[in-house]
N, C-alpha and C positions, 0 to 999 in steps of 0.2 A: 468086525465090523460089517453090517449088513445094509444096503441101501436100495432105495426103490426104484421107479421107472425115471427114465431119463439120462443124462448123462452125469457119471458119479466120479469123483477124483478123491483118493485118498491122498493125504499128505503126511511124508515121512521124514522126520528130521535127521539128515546125513545124507551122504553122498552115495549116489548108485551102486558105486563100486563096492561098499561096505556091506552089501545085502545081497541074497539070493531069494530069487522068486522061482515058486514051484506052483505047478497046477494042481489043484484038489478039488477034483469032481467038476461038475457042470458049473461054469460061472464062479467057480471059488480058486482062490490062490493063498498061498501062505508067503510072507514075507518075513525072511530071517536074517538077522544081523551077523555078519560074520568077522566085522572089523569096526572099530579097534577092540571091542570086546564083543565075544561072541555070546548068542543066546537069546536074545528078545526076539520074539516071533509074534507077529501080527496075521491074522486072518480075515481076508478078504471075501466077500460074496457080492456079486452083481456089481463089481466095480471096474469101470472101463479105464481108469488112468490111475497111476502112480506118480505123485510129484515128489521127487527128492530135490535137496539142494543144489543139485549139479544137472539135473535133467527132468523131463517127463516122460514116462513110458507107457504106452498103450498095451493094456492088457487083453481085452477083445474089442474087436470093432466090428461085430456083426458079421454076416455073410459078405462077401464081396463076389460080384459077378461082371463078367465081361461082355459086350454085344456081340461076341463071335467065338465060339470054342474052338473054331479052325482057322485062325487067320493066316492070311497070306503074308509074305514077307514084306516087310516095310509098311504094312496096313495099321492106321492108326486105332486104337481100340478105345472104347468108351467104359469105365469101370463105374459100377452100381453099387452101393453099399446099403445093407439093409438095418444099419445104426439108427 
C-alpha cells in the first residue's frame, strides 16, 4: 500500500500483538501476521499510522526537535514536530 501526502493510516484486521512490524527502507514497513495463523504480509510505504483492533501505532512522525539541545535540570522544553 503506497499513499500520498498528508497523514495516512493503514487499517489492519487483528490485534497488534498478532503482528510484527519491521522497517523496510526509507518510509517503508512490512506488517507480518504471526498469530493465530502466520504468513500474511502487508507492505506499507509513506504511511504514518497502523490501526489494529486493539490499538493504533505511529510508524513515523517526522523529525522532532527540542528548543534547547543542552537543557538545565528541571527546565521545561518545547518539542517541535516536522510532521
